[in-house]
C-alpha positions in Angstrom: 12.8 -11.5 -83.3 10.1 -9.4 -81.8 9.5 -9.1 -78.0 6.3 -11.1 -78.3 8.1 -13.7 -80.3 10.8 -13.9 -77.7 8.3 -14.1 -74.9 6.4 -16.8 -76.7 9.6 -18.8 -77.1 10.4 -18.3 -73.4 7.0 -19.5 -72.5 7.5 -22.7 -74.4 10.9 -23.3 -72.9 9.6 -22.7 -69.3 6.6 -24.9 -69.9 8.8 -27.7 -71.2 11.3 -27.2 -68.3 8.6 -27.0 -65.5 5.8 -29.2 -66.6 4.9 -30.4 -63.1 3.5 -28.9 -59.9 5.7 -28.2 -57.0 5.2 -27.7 -53.2 6.8 -24.4 -52.1 7.2 -22.8 -48.7 7.0 -19.0 -48.6 5.7 -16.1 -46.6 2.8 -14.0 -47.8 3.9 -10.4 -48.3 0.6 -9.2 -49.9 -2.8 -10.7 -50.5 -5.6 -9.1 -52.4 -8.8 -10.2 -54.1 -10.1 -8.3 -57.1 -13.7 -7.8 -58.3 -13.6 -10.9 -60.5 -12.8 -13.1 -57.5 -9.2 -13.9 -58.3 -6.7 -13.6 -55.4 -3.3 -12.1 -56.2 -0.4 -12.6 -53.8 3.2 -11.7 -53.4 5.3 -14.5 -51.9 8.7 -13.8 -50.3 11.5 -15.7 -48.5 13.6 -14.1 -45.8 17.0 -15.0 -44.5 16.7 -17.0 -41.3 16.8 -14.7 -38.3 16.6 -11.4 -40.3 14.4 -9.5 -42.6 16.7 -9.7 -45.6 14.9 -10.9 -48.7 16.2 -13.9 -50.5 13.5 -14.3 -53.1 10.3 -12.7 -54.3 7.6 -13.9 -56.7 4.1 -13.0 -57.8 1.3 -15.6 -57.4 -2.3 -16.0 -58.3 -5.2 -18.2 -57.2 -8.0 -18.2 -59.8 -11.4 -17.5 -58.5 -12.8 -21.1 -59.0 -9.9 -22.4 -56.9 -9.8 -19.5 -54.4 -13.3 -20.1 -53.3 -12.5 -23.7 -52.2 -9.0 -23.0 -50.8 -9.9 -20.0 -48.8 -12.8 -21.8 -47.1 -10.8 -24.8 -46.3 -7.9 -22.7 -45.0 -10.1 -20.6 -42.7 -12.1 -23.7 -41.5 -8.8 -25.4 -40.5 -6.8 -22.5 -39.1 -9.7 -20.3 -37.9 -8.3 -17.4 -39.8 -8.4 -16.2 -43.5 -5.3 -16.2 -45.6 -3.4 -12.9 -44.9 0.0 -11.2 -45.1 2.6 -12.3 -42.6 1.5 -16.0 -42.7 3.9 -18.7 -43.7 2.3 -21.2 -46.1 3.0 -24.4 -47.9 1.4 -24.0 -51.4 1.3 -26.2 -54.5 2.3 -24.2 -57.5 2.8 -24.4 -61.2 4.9 -22.0 -63.3 3.0 -19.8 -65.7 4.4 -17.3 -68.1 2.3 -14.9 -70.1 3.6 -12.9 -73.0 1.9 -9.7 -71.7 1.9 -10.2 -67.9 5.1 -12.0 -67.4 5.9 -14.9 -65.1 3.9 -15.9 -62.0 3.1 -18.9 -59.9 -0.4 -20.4 -60.1 -1.4 -21.7 -56.7 -3.6 -24.9 -56.9 -3.5 -26.1 -53.3 -2.6 -25.0 -49.8 -1.7 -27.1 -46.8 -3.2 -25.4 -43.6 -1.4 -27.8 -41.3 1.9 -26.2 -42.3 0.7 -22.7 -41.3 -0.6 -24.0 -38.0 2.6 -25.8 -37.4 4.6 -22.6 -38.0 2.4 -20.7 -35.6 2.9 -23.4 -32.9 6.6 -23.5 -33.5 6.8 -19.7 -33.2 4.8 -19.8 -30.0 7.0 -22.5 -28.5 10.1 -20.5 -29.4 8.6 -17.4 -27.6 7.7 -19.4 -24.6 11.1 -21.0 -24.4 12.7 -17.5 -24.6 10.5 -16.1 -21.9 11.3 -19.1 -19.7 15.1 -18.7 -20.3 14.7 -15.0 -19.4 13.1 -16.0 -16.1 9.9 -14.0 -16.6 7.4 -16.6 -17.8 5.6 -17.1 -14.4 6.4 -13.7 -12.8 2.8 -12.3 -13.1 1.3 -15.6 -11.8 3.4 -15.3 -8.7 2.0 -11.9 -7.7 -0.3 -11.8 -4.6 -4.0 -11.5 -5.5 -5.6 -8.3 -3.9 -8.1 -8.8 -1.1 -10.8 -6.8 -2.8 -9.9 -6.1 -6.5 -12.3 -3.2 -7.1 -10.0 -0.7 -8.9 -9.5 -2.0 -12.5 -7.3 -0.7 -15.3 -9.0 -2.0 -18.5 -7.2 -2.3 -21.9 -9.7 -2.6 -24.7 -11.1 -0.9 -27.8 -13.7 1.6 -26.6 -16.2 0.4 -29.2 -15.7 -3.3 -28.7 -18.9 -5.2 -27.9 -16.9 -7.3 -25.4 -16.0 -4.2 -23.5 -19.7 -3.2 -23.2 -20.6 -6.7 -22.0 -17.8 -6.5 -19.4 -18.9 -3.1 -18.1 -22.5 -4.3 -17.9 -21.6 -7.4 -15.9 -19.7 -5.2 -13.4 -22.6 -2.7 -13.1 -25.1 -5.5 -12.3 -22.8 -7.2 -9.8 -23.8 -5.0 -6.9 -20.1 -4.4 -6.0 -18.6 -0.9 -6.0 -16.1 -1.4 -8.9 -14.1 1.5 -10.2 -12.5 1.1 -13.6 -10.7 3.3 -16.2 -10.4 2.4 -19.8 -7.0 2.7 -21.5 -8.1 2.6 -25.2 -6.0 0.4 -27.4 -6.1 -1.4 -30.7 -6.5 -5.1 -30.0 -6.2 -6.5 -33.5 -4.2 -5.6 -36.6 -0.6 -4.6 -37.2 -0.7 -1.7 -34.7 -2.2 -3.7 -31.9 1.1 -4.7 -30.2 2.4 -1.1 -30.0 -1.0 0.2 -28.9 -1.3 -2.3 -26.0 2.3 -1.6 -24.9 1.5 2.2 -24.8 -1.6 1.4 -22.7 0.6 -0.6 -20.3 3.0 2.4 -20.0 0.1 4.7 -19.3 -1.1 2.4 -16.5 2.4 2.4 -15.0 2.2 6.2 -14.6 -0.7 5.9 -12.2 0.0 2.4 -10.9 -1.1 3.2 -7.3 -4.7 3.8 -8.4 -5.3 0.2 -9.5 -5.5 -3.4 -8.2 -5.7 -5.4 -11.4 -5.1 -5.0 -15.1 -7.8 -6.4 -17.5 -6.9 -7.0 -21.2 -10.0 -7.9 -23.1 -11.0 -8.3 -26.8 -14.5 -9.2 -28.0 -14.0 -12.0 -30.5 -12.5 -11.8 -34.0 -10.4 -13.9 -36.4 -7.6 -16.1 -35.1 -5.1 -14.2 -37.2 -6.0 -11.1 -35.3 -4.5 -12.8 -32.3 -1.0 -12.7 -33.7 -0.1 -9.6 -31.5 -0.8 -11.7 -28.4 2.0 -14.1 -29.4 4.5 -11.3 -29.6 7.6 -11.6 -27.4 7.8 -7.9 -26.5 4.1 -7.7 -25.5 4.1 -11.0 -23.6 7.4 -10.1 -21.8 5.8 -6.8 -20.7 2.6 -8.6 -19.5 4.7 -11.2 -17.6 6.7 -8.5 -15.8 3.9 -6.1 -15.1 3.7 -5.3 -11.3 -0.1 -5.9 -11.1 -2.0 -9.1 -11.8 -3.2 -9.3 -15.4 -6.4 -10.9 -16.4 -6.9 -11.7 -20.1 -10.2 -12.3 -22.0 -9.4 -12.1 -25.7 -12.2 -14.1 -27.0 -10.4 -17.1 -28.5 -12.0 -20.4 -27.8 -9.7 -22.6 -29.9 -6.5 -22.4 -27.8 -4.4 -20.1 -25.6 -2.1 -17.3 -26.8 1.2 -16.7 -25.2 -0.3 -13.7 -23.5 -2.8 -16.0 -21.9 0.0 -18.3 -20.7 2.0 -15.4 -19.0 -1.0 -13.7 -17.5 -2.1 -14.1 -13.9 -5.3 -15.6 -15.0 -6.6 -16.4 -18.6 -10.3 -16.4 -19.3 -12.0 -17.0 -22.7 -14.1 -13.9 -23.0 -14.6 -10.4 -21.5 -17.8 -11.6 -19.8 -15.9 -14.5 -18.2 -13.4 -12.0 -16.8 -16.2 -10.0 -15.2 -17.7 -13.2 -13.8 -14.3 -14.2 -12.4 -14.0 -10.8 -10.6 -17.5 -11.1 -9.3 -16.8 -14.6 -8.0 -13.6 -13.4 -6.2 -15.5 -10.5 -4.7 -18.3 -12.7 -3.6 -15.9 -15.2 -2.0 -14.1 -12.4 -0.2 -17.4 -10.8 0.8 -18.6 -14.0 2.3 -15.3 -14.6 4.1 -15.4 -11.0 5.5 -19.0 -11.5 6.5 -18.0 -14.7 8.3 -15.1 -12.9 10.0 -17.5 -10.1 11.0 -20.0 -12.5 12.6 -17.2 -14.4 14.4 -15.7 -11.1 15.5 -19.1 -9.9 16.8 -19.6 -13.1 18.7 -16.1 -13.0 20.2 -16.6 -9.3 21.1 -19.9 -10.1 22.9 -18.3 -13.0 24.7 -15.4 -10.9 25.7 -17.7 -8.0 26.9 -19.7 -10.5 28.9 -16.6 -12.0 30.5 -15.3 -8.5 31.2 -18.6 -7.5 32.8 -18.5 -10.5 35.1 -14.9 -9.8 35.9 -15.6 -6.2 36.6 -18.5 -7.0 38.9 -16.3 -9.4 40.8 -13.6 -6.8 41.0 -16.1 -4.2 42.2 -17.3 -6.5 45.0 -13.8 -7.4 46.0 -12.8 -3.7 45.8 -15.8 -2.8 48.0 -14.9 -5.4 50.6 -11.3 -4.4 50.6 -12.2 -0.7 50.7 -14.5 -1.2 53.7 -11.8 -3.3 55.4 -9.1 -0.9 54.6 -11.3 2.0 55.7 -12.0 0.3 59.1 -8.3 -0.4 59.5 -7.4 3.2 58.7 -10.0 4.5 61.1 -8.6 2.4 63.8 -5.1 3.5 62.9 -6.2 7.1 62.9 -7.8 6.7 66.3 -4.6 5.2 67.6 -2.6 8.0 66.1 -5.0 10.5 67.6 -4.6 9.1 71.1 -0.8 9.0 70.7 -0.7 12.5 69.4 -2.9 13.7 72.2 -0.6 12.1 74.8 2.5 13.2 73.1 1.3 16.7 72.7 0.3 17.0 76.4 3.8 16.1 77.6 5.6 19.0 75.8 2.9 21.3 77.1 3.2 20.1 80.6 7.0 20.4 80.4 6.7 23.9 78.9 4.3 24.9 81.6 6.6 23.6 84.3 9.5 25.4 82.8 7.4 28.6 82.6 6.6 28.3 86.3 10.3 27.9 87.0 11.1 30.9 84.8 8.4 32.9 86.7 10.0 31.9 90.0 13.5 32.9 88.7 12.0 36.1 87.4 10.4 36.9 90.7 13.8 36.4 92.3 15.3 39.1 90.0 12.4 41.6 90.9 13.8 44.8 92.4 11.3 44.8 95.3 12.2 41.2 96.1 15.9 42.2 96.1 15.2 45.1 98.4 13.4 42.9 100.7 16.4 40.6 100.9 18.5 43.6 102.2 19.9 44.9 98.9 19.8 48.6 98.0 19.5 50.4 94.6 21.3 53.6 93.8 19.9 55.9 91.1 21.2 59.1 89.5 18.7 61.1 87.6 16.4 58.1 87.6 19.1 55.7 86.2 20.7 52.9 88.0 24.3 53.5 89.0 26.3 50.4 88.2 29.8 51.7 89.0 31.3 54.3 91.3 33.2 55.7 88.4 29.9 56.9 86.9 29.6 59.4 89.8 31.3 62.8 90.2 31.4 65.2 93.1 28.2 67.1 93.5 26.0 64.5 91.9 22.6 64.0 93.6 21.8 60.3 94.0 18.9 58.3 95.5 19.5 55.1 97.4 16.4 52.9 97.7 16.0 50.4 100.6 13.3 48.0 101.5 11.7 50.6 103.8 12.5 53.9 102.2 14.6 56.2 100.0 17.8 58.1 100.9 18.8 61.1 98.9 22.4 62.2 99.1 25.1 64.2 97.3 28.5 62.9 96.3 31.3 64.8 98.1 34.9 64.5 98.4 36.3 62.2 101.1 37.1 65.2 103.4 33.6 66.5 103.4 30.6 65.2 105.3 27.2 66.4 104.2 24.3 64.0 104.3 20.6 64.4 104.4 18.3 61.7 105.3 14.8 62.0 103.9 12.2 59.7 105.2 
């Protein structure tokens, strides 16, 4: 038997064994459309909770069927058929002698894919809640004037340009820095996580994080349903605003963010509203403060004038009292100063009188005499020796004499 004969036999056996169509669940590992319009897929099945493959099979959707199925699938799910999606497909077994065995897809149930997405999102939300991080970002305080923005977006996205234009036209002094990141595709999750890490390095420079994406297919939003990314957003220390351009429903990233808005433009409008509200409130505070300050100044002026008048009256009264007190003190001082002077004068007169009593002439007049030797007063007889010439002064004259022994008499009286 030749190989072709064997394959032909195998084809008959398979066709006889699997004559019907079957509904099969699988994950799309690859999906390509060739120039003839046929869509070729690779379907796989993984072990629950791991990436271990349990089955793999090629599949094809012929062009005439592909046109209808792809349109229906995208219309229902909002996204084209792509790798990574779990699908429920109707298949029939086909074996070709040259190309081997494959599955021919004749129908797809989009509701199954939507249900799988919803189930996965619910599982992620439940895990975030169990970890206690689901509402952390929502509980952060909103900054008074959120002017310093850290923006995560593709630099070439139209949504980013619209966002920037809205801020420029607002009239408020915003400052923002773009942290470029992929916001769709397989690398989007890791790219956004890297941008968040970069913002953390200069966290003190920003008030708010803005994550925006300007439209695109729903399938491109799969990164925003990632546990790792959503956990990082939920635990980020600054309020996170999302505007990822998805009108149909919310992603998990929207649910954990401080505030979720539909588009980048809506994010800019939200910021402008907040700034306007704060500006009006501050303006109101300023007006009230100005009025209160004016009132306070007026009251203080009146109080100051009253204090000046009272101070003037009290000063005049005090000055008058002090003047009277000084006059009284002056009189007391004058009287008190005269008494010591009079006493001192009286004492001086007494001293003069006593001094006059001790005057030599006065003593001589009272009958005393004064003996001098060589002009010095002789106070003791022991100070004299025989032969000394002395003078003795009396009230009415002077007597000169010489000291002699007791047995000699030699006196001379000089008048």
